Backbone as JSON, one array per atom type, in Angstrom:
{
  "sequence": "MAYFLAEWYRTELTEKAVGGFAALLESTASAMSVEATPVRLLVTLSVPADDALYGVFEADAPEVILRTCTRAGALPHRLTPQVQTWIASGSRIA",
  "N": [[101.85, -33.76, 228.66], [102.41, -32.74, 225.97], [104.0, -32.3, 222.6], [105.44, -29.88, 220.21], [106.06, -28.65, 217.44], [107.67, -25.18, 216.67], [108.21, -23.43, 214.39], [110.18, -20.74, 212.71], [111.25, -18.47, 210.65], [113.5, -16.56, 209.25], [116.36, -13.93, 208.71], [119.97, -14.33, 207.87], [120.86, -16.12, 209.61], [123.22, -16.69, 211.42], [125.72, -18.48, 213.56], [125.84, -17.54, 216.52], [123.37, -15.59, 216.64], [121.72, -17.21, 216.18], [122.06, -19.0, 218.77], [121.77, -16.59, 220.74], [119.03, -16.36, 220.74], [118.02, -18.9, 221.23], [118.89, -18.98, 223.02], [117.43, -17.27, 224.54], [114.72, -18.15, 224.25], [114.64, -20.18, 225.4], [114.78, -18.94, 228.61], [113.0, -17.61, 228.98], [111.0, -19.47, 228.63], [111.38, -21.36, 231.36], [110.95, -18.99, 232.79], [108.51, -18.77, 231.84], [107.03, -21.44, 233.25], [108.32, -21.18, 235.7], [106.33, -18.76, 236.96], [103.71, -19.44, 235.74], [102.45, -21.7, 233.98], [103.77, -24.81, 232.9], [106.31, -25.11, 230.66], [108.66, -26.71, 228.48], [111.37, -25.68, 226.63], [112.54, -27.28, 224.03], [114.62, -28.04, 222.24], [116.1, -26.5, 219.27], [117.01, -26.23, 216.27], [118.71, -24.82, 213.67], [118.44, -24.19, 210.25], [119.98, -22.69, 207.9], [120.57, -22.38, 204.8], [117.32, -22.51, 204.0], [116.5, -19.91, 205.41], [115.65, -20.66, 207.91], [114.81, -21.59, 211.63], [114.1, -23.76, 213.59], [111.62, -24.86, 216.66], [111.43, -26.9, 219.11], [109.41, -28.0, 221.4], [107.52, -28.59, 224.91], [104.58, -28.62, 226.12], [101.63, -28.06, 227.62], [99.65, -27.12, 226.34], [98.73, -25.44, 222.94], [98.56, -22.98, 223.36], [99.6, -22.42, 225.66], [102.64, -22.38, 225.07], [102.56, -20.28, 222.55], [102.43, -17.92, 224.19], [104.79, -17.75, 225.72], [106.34, -18.0, 223.54], [106.02, -15.39, 222.29], [106.36, -13.19, 224.64], [108.78, -13.76, 224.63], [109.03, -11.94, 222.62], [108.39, -13.25, 219.98], [107.08, -14.6, 217.94], [105.86, -17.31, 216.86], [106.07, -18.19, 213.2], [104.5, -20.38, 212.84], [103.09, -23.18, 214.41], [102.6, -26.64, 215.11], [101.41, -28.9, 215.94], [101.18, -31.75, 218.09], [103.99, -33.73, 217.94], [106.31, -35.84, 217.05], [109.51, -37.26, 218.23], [112.69, -38.76, 217.98], [115.9, -39.04, 219.03], [119.36, -40.18, 218.37], [121.05, -42.18, 221.33], [123.74, -40.61, 222.66], [124.49, -38.94, 220.81], [125.79, -36.18, 219.17], [125.52, -32.78, 218.12], [126.52, -30.53, 215.85]],
  "CA": [[102.39, -33.25, 227.65], [102.47, -33.19, 224.46], [105.57, -31.87, 221.79], [105.03, -28.94, 219.57], [106.89, -28.14, 216.81], [107.65, -23.66, 216.59], [109.13, -22.63, 212.8], [110.58, -19.3, 212.58], [111.56, -17.91, 209.41], [115.44, -15.55, 209.57], [117.79, -14.21, 207.48], [121.07, -13.92, 208.93], [120.89, -16.99, 210.88], [124.36, -16.34, 212.62], [125.08, -19.42, 215.12], [125.95, -15.6, 217.44], [122.07, -14.82, 216.55], [120.4, -18.55, 216.61], [122.62, -19.29, 219.67], [121.69, -15.99, 221.55], [117.92, -16.65, 220.49], [117.54, -19.85, 221.64], [118.6, -19.36, 224.66], [116.11, -16.07, 224.63], [113.1, -18.45, 224.37], [114.89, -21.55, 227.06], [114.9, -18.18, 229.87], [111.59, -17.24, 229.04], [110.13, -20.66, 229.19], [112.01, -21.19, 232.53], [110.37, -17.99, 233.64], [107.22, -19.24, 232.45], [107.2, -22.07, 234.07], [107.89, -21.02, 237.35], [105.4, -18.2, 237.29], [102.05, -20.16, 234.95], [102.14, -23.15, 233.63], [105.1, -25.34, 233.04], [106.63, -24.59, 229.49], [110.14, -26.21, 228.18], [112.18, -25.51, 224.86], [113.89, -29.55, 224.46], [115.46, -28.45, 221.24], [115.87, -25.77, 218.84], [117.96, -26.95, 215.17], [118.46, -24.27, 212.4], [118.21, -24.3, 208.3], [120.57, -21.36, 207.56], [119.8, -22.35, 203.81], [116.08, -22.71, 203.99], [116.35, -19.02, 206.62], [114.68, -20.76, 209.13], [114.5, -21.83, 212.6], [112.52, -24.62, 214.22], [112.22, -25.16, 218.34], [110.26, -28.39, 219.86], [108.53, -27.02, 223.11], [106.66, -29.87, 225.65], [103.46, -28.08, 226.84], [99.98, -28.61, 227.46], [98.5, -26.33, 225.02], [99.12, -24.16, 221.54], [98.6, -21.44, 223.89], [101.05, -22.22, 226.44], [103.39, -21.88, 224.0], [102.34, -18.96, 222.07], [101.99, -16.79, 225.1], [105.45, -17.93, 225.83], [106.93, -16.96, 222.1], [104.84, -13.58, 222.53], [107.21, -12.87, 225.85], [109.89, -13.54, 224.17], [108.88, -10.98, 221.15], [109.16, -14.2, 218.76], [105.6, -15.12, 217.96], [106.78, -18.46, 215.35], [105.26, -18.29, 211.89], [103.88, -21.61, 212.5], [102.75, -23.72, 215.37], [102.77, -27.89, 214.5], [100.78, -30.24, 217.61], [101.52, -33.38, 218.34], [105.07, -33.92, 217.12], [107.37, -37.17, 217.72], [111.13, -36.52, 218.27], [114.06, -38.84, 217.96], [117.64, -38.24, 219.28], [119.9, -41.1, 218.97], [121.17, -41.18, 222.34], [125.38, -40.15, 223.04], [124.36, -38.52, 219.64], [126.01, -34.56, 219.3], [125.12, -32.31, 216.77], [127.25, -28.79, 216.65]],
  "C": [[102.38, -33.43, 226.64], [103.9, -32.21, 223.88], [104.79, -30.67, 220.61], [106.47, -28.51, 218.86], [106.94, -26.21, 216.2], [108.55, -23.48, 215.29], [108.98, -20.72, 212.55], [111.43, -18.85, 210.8], [112.8, -16.26, 208.83], [115.76, -15.08, 208.73], [118.27, -14.12, 208.39], [121.14, -15.45, 209.95], [122.26, -17.44, 211.32], [124.25, -17.58, 213.43], [125.41, -18.54, 216.48], [124.12, -15.51, 217.75], [121.2, -16.21, 216.8], [120.67, -18.51, 218.49], [122.23, -18.21, 221.25], [119.9, -16.19, 221.46], [117.14, -18.03, 220.69], [117.43, -19.7, 223.03], [117.79, -17.71, 225.25], [115.22, -17.05, 224.9], [113.59, -20.13, 225.36], [114.19, -20.16, 227.98], [113.41, -17.92, 229.87], [110.64, -18.39, 229.17], [110.09, -21.06, 230.5], [111.44, -20.04, 233.78], [108.61, -18.63, 234.12], [106.94, -19.93, 232.9], [107.3, -22.08, 235.75], [106.42, -20.06, 237.78], [103.79, -18.49, 237.28], [101.93, -21.69, 234.89], [103.48, -23.77, 232.4], [105.11, -25.45, 231.37], [108.09, -25.43, 229.34], [110.08, -26.44, 226.58], [112.95, -26.74, 224.92], [115.24, -28.98, 223.22], [115.46, -27.46, 219.86], [117.44, -26.08, 217.58], [117.42, -25.54, 213.87], [119.12, -24.23, 210.73], [119.09, -23.0, 207.46], [119.77, -21.22, 206.19], [118.3, -22.45, 203.5], [115.68, -20.87, 205.1], [115.47, -19.5, 207.24], [115.03, -21.83, 210.54], [113.13, -22.09, 212.84], [112.92, -25.02, 216.12], [111.14, -26.38, 219.04], [110.43, -27.64, 221.17], [107.38, -28.46, 223.51], [106.33, -28.3, 226.85], [102.72, -28.71, 226.92], [98.52, -28.49, 226.55], [99.39, -25.89, 224.44], [99.3, -23.2, 222.94], [99.09, -21.01, 224.75], [102.61, -21.22, 225.76], [103.81, -20.6, 223.43], [102.39, -17.85, 222.86], [103.98, -16.66, 225.65], [106.85, -17.13, 225.14], [106.84, -16.2, 222.37], [105.66, -13.11, 223.15], [108.47, -12.79, 225.22], [110.4, -12.69, 222.93], [109.98, -12.22, 220.18], [108.11, -15.34, 218.64], [105.87, -16.12, 216.42], [105.74, -18.15, 214.59], [103.88, -19.58, 211.55], [104.08, -22.44, 214.04], [101.93, -25.14, 214.74], [102.11, -28.75, 216.1], [101.2, -31.55, 217.39], [102.46, -34.21, 217.43], [105.91, -34.86, 217.89], [108.88, -36.36, 217.43], [111.93, -37.77, 218.58], [115.8, -38.15, 218.07], [118.63, -39.59, 219.46], [120.99, -41.1, 220.52], [122.47, -41.96, 222.09], [125.41, -39.82, 221.49], [125.19, -36.78, 220.08], [125.88, -33.61, 218.22], [125.36, -30.84, 216.9], [127.1, -28.05, 215.21]]
}
């Protein structure tokens, strides 16, 4: 499995909007994993000052993520392959 960074540019990135968006992507990825190929949304990050929302996905191929996002009605503006992430253990970011 590989990691990919999806990027969306949206206005009004309120906590409620981002939470709903992330929940939709997560549930769609879960459903896709059961029905077809494994895909997992690992983390979302919003940057309201830039109208940007990022998601890190794990999947075998970028096409799997694009199908998942399309099904969720959220085709990313950009999808970058081969990303790496490090999150400090015990960290909590709100």
